[in-house]
N, C-alpha and C positions, 0 to 999 in steps of 0.2 A: 430784600427788595428796598431800594432807596425810598426815602420819605416822599419825594416828589411823585414817584410812581404810585405810591399808596394814595396820595391825594387825587391823582387822576383816576384811579380805580373807584374811589368813593364818589367822585363827581359823576362818573359814568353810571354807577349803580343808582344814583339818585336822579338821573335824567336831567342834568343841569348843564348850562353853558356859561362861559365866563362873561360877565357884564362889565366889570371894572377892575382896574389895578391901581392902587393908590400907594404912594410913598409916605411913610410916617417916620417919626424919630426912632421907633423901635424896629422898623423894617417895613416890609411890603404887606399889603392887605389885599387879598383877592376876593371879589364878590362874585358868586355864581347864582344864577336864577334858573327857574324851571325852563326847560328847553321848549316847552309848548306855550310860552307866555303870550304869543300872538294869537293862538287859537282860543286861549282861556285867559282873558284879561284880569279876571278876579283872582287868579292864582298868585299868591304872594310868597311862595316858598323861596327861601334863600339859604345859601351856605356861605359862610365867611371863613377864610383861611388866613390867619395872621402868621406871616413868616418872619421869625425873629433873626437877629444877626448870628445866633449860634447854630442856625440851620434847622431848627425845629419849627413845627407848625402847630398852631392852636386852631381847632376847628369848631365853629359854632353854627347851629342851624336855627332858623326862626320861621315862624308861621307854619303853614301846612299847605298841602296841595288842595286846590279848590277847582275841580274840573266839572262843576255842575252846570255852569252856564257858558256855552260856546259863543264866541264872538260872531257877529253877523258878517256875512260875506256879500261881496258885490258881484260874484260870479252868477251867471244865469244857470238855472237848473239844466242839467244834461238829460235830454230825452233818452239817450242810449243808457245812461245809468239807471233811469227809472225802469226801462225794459229789462235790464239785467236783474234788478231787484225783484221784479214780478216773476221772472223765470226761476230765480233761485227760491222764491217763496213757494213755487209750485213743485219743488223737489227736483228740478233739473240740475245735473252735476255740471261743474265748470267746463269739462271737455265738450259736453253737448251744447252749452251756451256758446262756446267758441265757434262751433260749427254753424250755429244759427246766425251769429253775428257776421260771418264772412260772406 
């Protein structure tokens, strides 16, 4: 497996997305951040991959996932969503919920 494919596999396993690509004297540096950074603004997880001219990568990780506090939303609450939650709390299965909502 080529080195770049391994890097992509690692970034997918860690649920990250590319934030920045920088050019330095030694080569390229890719910065990846948590894919859910918009939902969880306190999440500071990062991966850095330094690609040197000989084709190798050095991988660094920093911080940790912090998904304790979700970002506030401007969306209005959905009354349908509340109804579905109530129905599922009462033990109704999804196929029955679909019939009720139609």
